[in-house]
Backbone as a printed PyTorch tensor [residue, N CA C, xyz], in Angstrom:
tensor([[[202.5060, 113.5640, -53.5060],
         [201.7110, 113.6090, -54.7180],
         [201.6360, 112.2350, -55.3700]],

        [[202.7710, 111.4910, -55.4290],
         [202.7520, 110.2140, -56.1290],
         [201.8830, 109.1930, -55.4150]],

        [[201.6880, 109.3640, -54.1100],
         [200.8630, 108.4050, -53.3850],
         [199.3790, 108.6230, -53.6250]],

        [[199.0150, 109.7920, -54.1850],
         [197.6150, 110.0280, -54.5380],
         [197.1750, 109.0320, -55.6020]],

        [[198.0650, 108.7330, -56.5630],
         [197.6780, 107.7770, -57.6000],
         [197.5750, 106.3750, -57.0330]],

        [[198.3310, 106.0710, -55.9900],
         [198.2080, 104.7690, -55.3380],
         [196.8280, 104.6650, -54.7070]],

        [[196.4420, 105.6970, -54.0030],
         [195.1190, 105.7000, -53.3820],
         [194.0300, 105.6890, -54.4420]],

        [[194.2350, 106.4170, -55.5250],
         [193.2770, 106.4170, -56.6110],
         [193.1320, 105.0120, -57.1710]],

        [[194.2470, 104.3280, -57.3550],
         [194.2040, 102.9560, -57.8800],
         [193.4220, 102.0380, -56.9700]],

        [[193.6590, 102.1320, -55.6730],
         [192.9300, 101.2920, -54.7180],
         [191.4460, 101.6330, -54.7210]],

        [[191.1190, 102.9100, -54.7820],
         [189.7190, 103.3260, -54.8000],
         [189.0230, 102.8530, -56.0630]],

        [[189.6970, 103.0030, -57.1940],
         [189.0890, 102.5750, -58.4400],
         [188.8780, 101.0700, -58.4800]],

        [[189.8440, 100.3300, -57.9640],
         [189.6800,  98.8770, -57.9370],
         [188.4590,  98.4980, -57.1140]],

        [[188.2630,  99.1790, -55.9990],
         [187.1000,  98.8940, -55.1600],
         [185.8060,  99.2790, -55.8790]],

        [[185.8170, 100.4110, -56.5680],
         [184.6190, 100.8550, -57.2760],
         [184.3050,  99.9990, -58.4930]],

        [[185.3620,  99.6010, -59.2020],
         [185.1570,  98.8820, -60.4470],
         [184.7880,  97.4240, -60.2290]],

        [[185.2660,  96.8420, -59.1510],
         [184.9550,  95.4480, -58.8520],
         [185.7030,  94.5000, -59.7610]],

        [[185.4950,  93.2380, -59.5550],
         [186.2410,  92.2000, -60.2670],
         [185.9210,  92.1460, -61.7470]],

        [[184.7610,  92.5920, -62.1730],
         [184.3880,  92.4950, -63.5790],
         [184.8100,  93.6860, -64.4030]],

        [[185.5870,  94.5710, -63.8620],
         [185.9170,  95.8070, -64.5560],
         [186.7750,  95.6130, -65.7830]],

        [[187.4360,  94.5190, -65.8780],
         [188.3550,  94.3250, -66.9830],
         [187.6360,  94.2220, -68.3160]],

        [[186.3620,  93.9250, -68.3060],
         [185.6190,  93.8550, -69.5440],
         [185.7070,  92.4750, -70.1700]],

        [[184.9620,  92.2920, -71.2320],
         [184.8710,  90.9800, -71.8490],
         [185.9650,  90.7310, -72.8700]],

        [[186.6380,  91.7560, -73.3620],
         [187.6240,  91.5820, -74.4100],
         [188.9250,  91.0350, -73.8440]],

        [[189.1310,  89.7570, -73.9760],
         [190.3580,  89.1160, -73.5100],
         [191.0400,  88.4100, -74.6770]],

        [[190.9290,  88.9840, -75.8670],
         [191.4710,  88.3440, -77.0630],
         [192.9840,  88.2630, -77.0630]],

        [[193.5030,  87.5840, -78.0890],
         [194.9410,  87.3650, -78.2110],
         [195.7120,  88.6840, -78.2410]],

        [[195.1420,  89.7430, -78.8310],
         [195.8610,  91.0050, -78.9580],
         [196.0720,  91.6940, -77.6160]],

        [[195.3750,  91.2480, -76.5630],
         [195.5010,  91.8700, -75.2550],
         [196.2740,  90.9920, -74.2770]],

        [[196.8540,  89.9230, -74.7220],
         [197.5460,  88.9870, -73.8510],
         [198.7200,  89.6540, -73.1300]],

        [[198.9950,  89.1780, -71.9350],
         [200.1230,  89.6620, -71.1430],
         [201.3370,  88.7760, -71.3820]],

        [[202.5030,  89.3820, -71.4180],
         [203.7270,  88.6430, -71.6970],
         [204.8200,  89.0110, -70.6970]],

        [[205.4430,  88.0150, -70.0650],
         [206.5710,  88.3240, -69.1780],
         [207.7700,  88.7850, -70.0080]],

        [[208.4450,  89.8140, -69.5270],
         [209.6180,  90.3390, -70.2260],
         [210.9100,  90.0850, -69.4680]],

        [[210.8360,  89.9580, -68.1580],
         [212.0420,  89.7280, -67.3800],
         [211.8230,  89.9810, -65.9060]],

        [[212.8660,  89.7280, -65.1640],
         [212.8020,  89.8820, -63.7140],
         [214.1480,  90.3950, -63.2100]],

        [[214.0790,  91.3590, -62.3210],
         [215.2800,  91.9080, -61.7010],
         [215.2500,  91.5490, -60.2230]],

        [[216.3580,  91.0470, -59.7190],
         [216.4470,  90.7020, -58.2970],
         [217.2730,  91.7660, -57.5890]],

        [[217.0040,  91.8970, -56.2780],
         [217.6350,  92.9400, -55.4710],
         [218.2900,  92.3400, -54.2400]],

        [[219.3270,  93.0060, -53.7450],
         [219.9300,  92.5820, -52.4720],
         [218.9540,  92.8150, -51.3160]],

        [[219.2150,  92.1780, -50.2090],
         [218.4060,  92.3280, -49.0000],
         [218.3140,  93.8000, -48.6090]],

        [[217.1010,  94.2760, -48.3460],
         [216.8490,  95.6270, -47.8560],
         [217.4490,  96.7020, -48.7570]],

        [[217.3290,  96.5160, -50.0670],
         [217.9470,  97.4450, -51.0000],
         [217.0920,  97.6220, -52.2500]],

        [[217.1760,  98.8050, -52.8320],
         [216.5490,  99.0890, -54.1190],
         [217.6180,  99.3130, -55.1890]],

        [[218.8580,  98.9310, -54.8790],
         [219.9610,  99.0960, -55.8320],
         [219.9190,  97.9830, -56.8720]],

        [[219.9960,  98.3820, -58.1300],
         [219.9990,  97.4010, -59.2080],
         [221.3430,  96.6750, -59.2600]],

        [[221.3010,  95.4130, -59.5910],
         [222.5120,  94.6010, -59.6820],
         [223.2150,  94.8510, -61.0140]],

        [[224.4830,  94.4630, -61.1220],
         [225.2480,  94.7300, -62.3470],
         [224.6550,  94.1330, -63.6280]],

        [[223.9000,  93.0480, -63.5170],
         [223.3240,  92.4320, -64.7170],
         [222.0450,  93.1250, -65.1950]],

        [[221.5330,  94.0740, -64.4320],
         [220.2700,  94.7350, -64.7730],
         [220.2930,  95.5060, -66.0990]],

        [[221.3450,  96.2500, -66.4280],
         [221.2980,  97.0580, -67.6640],
         [220.9970,  96.2580, -68.9320]],

        [[221.5370,  95.0610, -69.0560],
         [221.2890,  94.2620, -70.2670],
         [219.8020,  93.9290, -70.3920]],

        [[219.1850,  93.5530, -69.2950],
         [217.7640,  93.2270, -69.3350],
         [216.9200,  94.4750, -69.5770]],

        [[217.2910,  95.5850, -68.9420],
         [216.5550,  96.8380, -69.1320],
         [216.6550,  97.3270, -70.5700]],

        [[217.8030,  97.1100, -71.2190],
         [217.9550,  97.4690, -72.6320],
         [216.9600,  96.6940, -73.4910]],

        [[216.7880,  95.4010, -73.2000],
         [215.8380,  94.5760, -73.9580],
         [214.4060,  95.0430, -73.7280]],

        [[214.0740,  95.3810, -72.4960],
         [212.7260,  95.8660, -72.1830],
         [212.4760,  97.2020, -72.8790]],

        [[213.4590,  98.0870, -72.8650],
         [213.3120,  99.3870, -73.5340],
         [213.1350,  99.2070, -75.0360]],

        [[213.8510,  98.2630, -75.6300],
         [213.6920,  97.9940, -77.0610],
         [212.2810,  97.4770, -77.3480]],

        [[211.7740,  96.6060, -76.4930],
         [210.4090,  96.1200, -76.6440],
         [209.4180,  97.2890, -76.5570]],

        [[209.5960,  98.1510, -75.5670],
         [208.6930,  99.2880, -75.3770],
         [208.7100, 100.2110, -76.5880]],

        [[209.8760, 100.4290, -77.1470],
         [209.9960, 101.2850, -78.3240],
         [209.2760, 100.6730, -79.5310]],

        [[209.3900,  99.3640, -79.6850],
         [208.7480,  98.6720, -80.8040],
         [207.2490,  98.4710, -80.5830]],

        [[206.7850,  98.6090, -79.3370],
         [205.3830,  98.3730, -78.9860],
         [204.8440,  99.5210, -78.1420]],

        [[204.7160, 100.7140, -78.7130],
         [204.3100, 101.8730, -77.9190],
         [202.8890, 101.7830, -77.3620]],

        [[202.0810, 100.8720, -77.8730],
         [200.7200, 100.7100, -77.3510],
         [200.6610,  99.7460, -76.1720]],

        [[201.7660,  99.0950, -75.8570],
         [201.7990,  98.1560, -74.7320],
         [202.1620,  98.8880, -73.4470]],

        [[201.5800,  98.4370, -72.3460],
         [201.9570,  98.9390, -71.0230],
         [203.0250,  98.0100, -70.4700]],

        [[203.9710,  98.5680, -69.7400],
         [204.9570,  97.7850, -69.0120],
         [204.5490,  97.8100, -67.5470]],

        [[204.2690,  96.6580, -66.9880],
         [203.8520,  96.5670, -65.5970],
         [205.0380,  96.0810, -64.7820]],

        [[205.3690,  96.8370, -63.7400],
         [206.4760,  96.4900, -62.8540],
         [205.8770,  95.9620, -61.5560]],

        [[205.8860,  94.6460, -61.3850],
         [205.3940,  94.0060, -60.1620],
         [206.5320,  94.0040, -59.1470]],

        [[206.3820,  94.7680, -58.0710],
         [207.4560,  94.9300, -57.0850],
         [207.1640,  94.1180, -55.8200]],

        [[208.1260,  93.2890, -55.4360],
         [207.9780,  92.3730, -54.3030],
         [209.1310,  92.5270, -53.3130]],

        [[208.8940,  92.0420, -52.1010],
         [209.9450,  91.9280, -51.0880],
         [209.7890,  90.5720, -50.4000]],

        [[210.7910,  90.2050, -49.6320],
         [210.6150,  89.0370, -48.7750],
         [209.8600,  89.4870, -47.5220]],

        [[209.6200,  88.5640, -46.6120],
         [208.7930,  88.8860, -45.4400],
         [209.5830,  89.4040, -44.2490]],

        [[210.8770,  89.6070, -44.3970],
         [211.6400,  90.1300, -43.2570],
         [211.3380,  91.6120, -43.0820]],

        [[211.1310,  92.0230, -41.8660],
         [210.8070,  93.4160, -41.5750],
         [209.3120,  93.6420, -41.5300]],

        [[208.9020,  94.8220, -41.0350],
         [207.4770,  95.1510, -40.9330],
         [206.8320,  95.2940, -42.3240]],

        [[205.5640,  94.9390, -42.4180],
         [204.8510,  94.9780, -43.6990],
         [204.8520,  96.3830, -44.3200]],

        [[204.6230,  97.4100, -43.5140],
         [204.5950,  98.7810, -44.0440],
         [205.9520,  99.1670, -44.6280]],

        [[207.0270,  98.7820, -43.9660],
         [208.3680,  99.0580, -44.4840],
         [208.5720,  98.3340, -45.8150]],

        [[208.1010,  97.0940, -45.8980],
         [208.2820,  96.3170, -47.1190],
         [207.5160,  96.9050, -48.2950]],

        [[206.3500,  97.4840, -48.0450],
         [205.6210,  98.1600, -49.1230],
         [206.4490,  99.3380, -49.6340]],

        [[207.0060, 100.1210, -48.7270],
         [207.8430, 101.2630, -49.1380],
         [209.0810, 100.7950, -49.9040]],

        [[209.6770,  99.6820, -49.4660],
         [210.8400,  99.1300, -50.1610],
         [210.4480,  98.6660, -51.5670]],

        [[209.3030,  98.0170, -51.6870],
         [208.8310,  97.5760, -53.0050],
         [208.6130,  98.7820, -53.9210]],

        [[208.0630,  99.8610, -53.3770],
         [207.8660, 101.0820, -54.1630],
         [209.2200, 101.6290, -54.6290]],

        [[210.1920, 101.6720, -53.7270],
         [211.5270, 102.1690, -54.1100],
         [212.1370, 101.3090, -55.2100]],

        [[211.9540,  99.9990, -55.1260],
         [212.4890,  99.1040, -56.1610],
         [211.8160,  99.3780, -57.5100]],

        [[210.4970,  99.4860, -57.5030],
         [209.7790,  99.7530, -58.7580],
         [210.1760, 101.1100, -59.3280]],

        [[210.3230, 102.1070, -58.4770],
         [210.7260, 103.4350, -58.9480],
         [212.1490, 103.4300, -59.5030]],

        [[213.0270, 102.6180, -58.9270],
         [214.3970, 102.5100, -59.4440],
         [214.3770, 101.9220, -60.8530]],

        [[213.5560, 100.9110, -61.0640],
         [213.4450, 100.3060, -62.3950],
         [212.8080, 101.2980, -63.3680]],

        [[211.7440, 101.9790, -62.9280],
         [211.0960, 102.9710, -63.7960],
         [212.0960, 104.0480, -64.2080]],

        [[212.8990, 104.5390, -63.2850],
         [213.8740, 105.5840, -63.6090],
         [214.8610, 105.1060, -64.6720]],

        [[215.3080, 103.8810, -64.5620],
         [216.2610, 103.3440, -65.5530],
         [215.5900, 103.1540, -66.9070]],

        [[214.3250, 102.7410, -66.9170],
         [213.6140, 102.6020, -68.1870],
         [213.3820, 103.9610, -68.8320]],

        [[213.0120, 104.9620, -68.0150],
         [212.8280, 106.3150, -68.5520],
         [214.1390, 106.8360, -69.1300]],

        [[215.2550, 106.5630, -68.4700],
         [216.5650, 106.9990, -68.9650],
         [216.8960, 106.3420, -70.3040]],

        [[216.2570, 105.2080, -70.5830],
         [216.4500, 104.5000, -71.8540],
         [215.3970, 104.8960, -72.8890]],

        [[214.5950, 105.9240, -72.5750],
         [213.6520, 106.4520, -73.5370],
         [212.2360, 105.9130, -73.4540]],

        [[211.9300, 105.0960, -72.4650],
         [210.5720, 104.5780, -72.3290],
         [209.6740, 105.6940, -71.8060]],

        [[208.5290, 105.8660, -72.4460],
         [207.5670, 106.8990, -72.0510],
         [206.9900, 106.5500, -70.6840]],

        [[206.9940, 107.5070, -69.7820],
         [206.4880, 107.2940, -68.4220],
         [205.0250, 106.8460, -68.4200]],

        [[204.2530, 107.3050, -69.4010],
         [202.8470, 106.9100, -69.4780],
         [202.6750, 105.4360, -69.8390]],

        [[203.7380, 104.8050, -70.2870],
         [203.6910, 103.3930, -70.6660],
         [203.9470, 102.4830, -69.4600]],

        [[204.3800, 103.0560, -68.3340],
         [204.8130, 102.2690, -67.1730],
         [203.7600, 102.3150, -66.0660]],

        [[203.4330, 101.1490, -65.5340],
         [202.5000, 101.0090, -64.4130],
         [203.2190, 100.2490, -63.3080]],

        [[203.1330, 100.7570, -62.0820],
         [203.7400, 100.0760, -60.9400],
         [202.6690,  99.3060, -60.1840]],

        [[202.9080,  98.0250, -59.9710],
         [202.0170,  97.1690, -59.1800],
         [202.8150,  96.7460, -57.9470]],

        [[202.3960,  97.2110, -56.7920],
         [203.1630,  97.0230, -55.5590],
         [202.5660,  95.8920, -54.7300]],

        [[203.4020,  94.9210, -54.4120],
         [202.9730,  93.7810, -53.6010],
         [203.6280,  93.7670, -52.2230]],

        [[204.8290,  94.3280, -52.1100],
         [205.5370,  94.2080, -50.8340],
         [205.7540,  92.7430, -50.5160]],

        [[205.4830,  92.3590, -49.2800],
         [205.6600,  90.9660, -48.8800],
         [204.4040,  90.1290, -49.1120]],

        [[203.3360,  90.7480, -49.6200],
         [202.0510,  90.0590, -49.7240],
         [201.8200,  89.3280, -51.0340]],

        [[202.7120,  89.4450, -51.9870],
         [202.5280,  88.7630, -53.2670],
         [202.8930,  87.2840, -53.1700]],

        [[202.8670,  86.6410, -54.3160],
         [203.1920,  85.2220, -54.3890],
         [204.6440,  84.9970, -53.9750]],

        [[204.8610,  84.0490, -53.0780],
         [206.2100,  83.7770, -52.5730],
         [206.8890,  82.6780, -53.3650]],

        [[208.1930,  82.7750, -53.4200],
         [209.0380,  81.7740, -54.0630],
         [209.6340,  80.8610, -52.9940]],

        [[210.3770,  79.8960, -53.4200],
         [210.9570,  78.9110, -52.5040],
         [211.9440,  79.5610, -51.5250]],

        [[212.7350,  80.5260, -52.0010],
         [213.7650,  81.1630, -51.1760],
         [213.4790,  82.6620, -51.0430]],

        [[213.7590,  83.2080, -49.8670],
         [213.5360,  84.6400, -49.6380],
         [214.2400,  85.5050, -50.6750]],

        [[215.4470,  85.1240, -51.0710],
         [216.2030,  85.9280, -52.0370],
         [215.4450,  86.0630, -53.3610]],

        [[214.6420,  85.0560, -53.7060],
         [213.8740,  85.1070, -54.9520],
         [212.6510,  86.0190, -54.8370]],

        [[212.2650,  86.3680, -53.6120],
         [211.1350,  87.2790, -53.4070],
         [211.5440,  88.7430, -53.5290]],

        [[212.8120,  89.0210, -53.5210],
         [213.3120,  90.4030, -53.6180],
         [213.4660,  90.7470, -55.0990]],

        [[212.3400,  91.1210, -55.7230],
         [212.3540,  91.2300, -57.1750],
         [211.3570,  92.2690, -57.6860]],

        [[211.5980,  92.6670, -58.9270],
         [210.6150,  93.3780, -59.7360],
         [210.4760,  92.5620, -61.0160]],

        [[209.2730,  92.0730, -61.2440],
         [208.9730,  91.3260, -62.4630],
         [208.3610,  92.3050, -63.4560]],

        [[208.8610,  92.2920, -64.6760],
         [208.3730,  93.1940, -65.7150],
         [207.5790,  92.3730, -66.7210]],

        [[206.3580,  92.8040, -66.9820],
         [205.5420,  92.1450, -67.9970],
         [204.8290,  93.1960, -68.8210]],

        [[204.4550,  92.8080, -70.0220],
         [203.7670,  93.7360, -70.9160],
         [202.3270,  93.2960, -71.0780]],

        [[201.4900,  94.2710, -71.3720],
         [200.0830,  93.9740, -71.6230],
         [199.4830,  95.0480, -72.5110]],

        [[198.4670,  94.6390, -73.2300],
         [197.6520,  95.5900, -73.9860],
         [196.2480,  95.6450, -73.3910]],

        [[196.0800,  95.0060, -72.2560],
         [194.7970,  95.0240, -71.5620],
         [194.5630,  96.4070, -70.9600]],

        [[193.3030,  96.7550, -70.7000],
         [193.0240,  98.0380, -70.0530],
         [193.6680,  98.1080, -68.6690]],

        [[193.9340,  99.3050, -68.2270],
         [194.5130,  99.5060, -66.9040],
         [193.6390,  98.8660, -65.8240]],

        [[192.3350,  98.8530, -66.0300],
         [191.4380,  98.2150, -65.0660],
         [191.8030,  96.7500, -64.8540]],

        [[192.2420,  96.0680, -65.9040],
         [192.6540,  94.6610, -65.7720],
         [193.9080,  94.5320, -64.9280]],

        [[194.8310,  95.4790, -65.1070],
         [196.0590,  95.4640, -64.2960],
         [195.7020,  95.6820, -62.8290]],

        [[194.8080,  96.6260, -62.5680],
         [194.3700,  96.8920, -61.1940],
         [193.7210,  95.6410, -60.6040]],

        [[192.8020,  95.0390, -61.3610],
         [192.1310,  93.8270, -60.8860],
         [193.1240,  92.7140, -60.5800]],

        [[194.0500,  92.4950, -61.4990],
         [195.0310,  91.4170, -61.3380],
         [195.9070,  91.6720, -60.1050]],

        [[196.3070,  92.9060, -59.9150],
         [197.1670,  93.2350, -58.7800],
         [196.4600,  92.9680, -57.4600]],

        [[195.2590,  93.4710, -57.3180],
         [194.5640,  93.2950, -56.0450],
         [194.0730,  91.8670, -55.8390]],

        [[193.7700,  91.1500, -56.9180],
         [193.4060,  89.7330, -56.7830],
         [194.6120,  88.9160, -56.3160]],

        [[195.8150,  89.3720, -56.6700],
         [197.0440,  88.6980, -56.2570],
         [197.5860,  89.2140, -54.9360]],

        [[196.7480,  89.8860, -54.1460],
         [197.0970,  90.4240, -52.8380],
         [198.0530,  91.6120, -52.9180]],

        [[197.9970,  92.3300, -54.0380],
         [198.7950,  93.5370, -54.1680],
         [198.3180,  94.6170, -53.2200]],

        [[199.1990,  95.5500, -52.9320],
         [198.9270,  96.6130, -51.9810],
         [198.5540,  97.9200, -52.6680]],

        [[199.1200,  98.1850, -53.8400],
         [198.9040,  99.4650, -54.5120],
         [199.2030,  99.3420, -55.9980]],

        [[198.5820, 100.2300, -56.7710],
         [198.8690, 100.3780, -58.1940],
         [199.0260, 101.8680, -58.4450]],

        [[200.0210, 102.2400, -59.2100],
         [200.2080, 103.6550, -59.5290],
         [200.6620, 103.7970, -60.9800]],

        [[200.3320, 104.9340, -61.5710],
         [200.7320, 105.2580, -62.9260],
         [201.0300, 106.7440, -62.9660]],

        [[201.5030, 107.2200, -64.0940],
         [202.0650, 108.5590, -64.1700],
         [201.0560, 109.6870, -63.9810]],

        [[199.9300, 109.6340, -64.6530],
         [199.0390, 110.7990, -64.6310],
         [197.6140, 110.3900, -64.2990]],

        [[196.8240, 111.3340, -63.8270],
         [195.4250, 111.0240, -63.5040],
         [194.6580, 110.5890, -64.7540]],

        [[193.7940, 109.6070, -64.5860],
         [192.9430, 109.1250, -65.6660],
         [191.5160, 109.0120, -65.1620]],

        [[190.5710, 109.1290, -66.0740],
         [189.1720, 108.9190, -65.7130],
         [188.8880, 107.4240, -65.6790]],

        [[187.7700, 107.0350, -65.0980],
         [187.3820, 105.6270, -65.0900],
         [187.2310, 105.1260, -66.5270]],

        [[186.6590, 105.9450, -67.3980],
         [186.5040, 105.5510, -68.8020],
         [187.8550, 105.2780, -69.4500]],

        [[188.8570, 106.0990, -69.1530],
         [190.1850, 105.8710, -69.7060],
         [190.8100, 104.6120, -69.1220]],

        [[190.6030, 104.3720, -67.8460],
         [191.1570, 103.1760, -67.2160],
         [190.5430, 101.9220, -67.8150]],

        [[189.2520, 101.9840, -68.0880],
         [188.5730, 100.8440, -68.7040],
         [188.7510, 100.8330, -70.2170]],

        [[189.3930, 101.8720, -70.7550],
         [189.6540, 102.0520, -72.1830],
         [188.3730, 102.1150, -73.0080]],

        [[187.3840, 102.8170, -72.4730],
         [186.1590, 103.0650, -73.2350],
         [186.3050, 104.2970, -74.1050]],

        [[187.2790, 105.1440, -73.7860],
         [187.5710, 106.3170, -74.6110],
         [189.0770, 106.3660, -74.8210]],

        [[189.5150, 106.9010, -75.9430],
         [190.9560, 106.9620, -76.1880],
         [191.6570, 107.8800, -75.2060]],

        [[192.8780, 107.5030, -74.8650],
         [193.7310, 108.3310, -74.0160],
         [194.6520, 109.1000, -74.9330]],

        [[194.6020, 110.4240, -74.8750],
         [195.4460, 111.2610, -75.7320],
         [196.8890, 111.1010, -75.3390]],

        [[197.7530, 111.0090, -76.3210],
         [199.1770, 110.9370, -76.0230],
         [199.7730, 112.3310, -76.0890]],

        [[200.9270, 112.4500, -75.5080],
         [201.5910, 113.7570, -75.4650],
         [202.1440, 114.1600, -76.7910]]])
């Protein structure tokens, strides 16, 4: 079931095209990096220093309920590409679970999966990461940014219409 939203994200990105993000790129919609979590080789286990950073991200989310938290999940290039996409998904889901346990609303979290295809760092160990950033941009902008950066998939909690993704109509909260 969760992979349906990944496919939906890829389909919508293809349908919406590069201009889907819209013209509103004002200061109120700016994206902000919040932190980065690194992972051991071939693992989705969070390191001991992760809780302190996750606490800060959860506090930000609580103070900014209109912001989306985007979890950019990466791997190094060791192993087959398909395996690395699955590993990146497991890493992003591990971070999402910890944020949810800290009270972050699941609808506020978007997973952007890169696997080994995202931007590489100098050392392989630095590629084993989930980067967390916030945005008030429409989901369509997150989709565009992910696929422009060679991302593999985008997923979010619940089905949305194209209008909701482009934020042309309000999304009802629970």
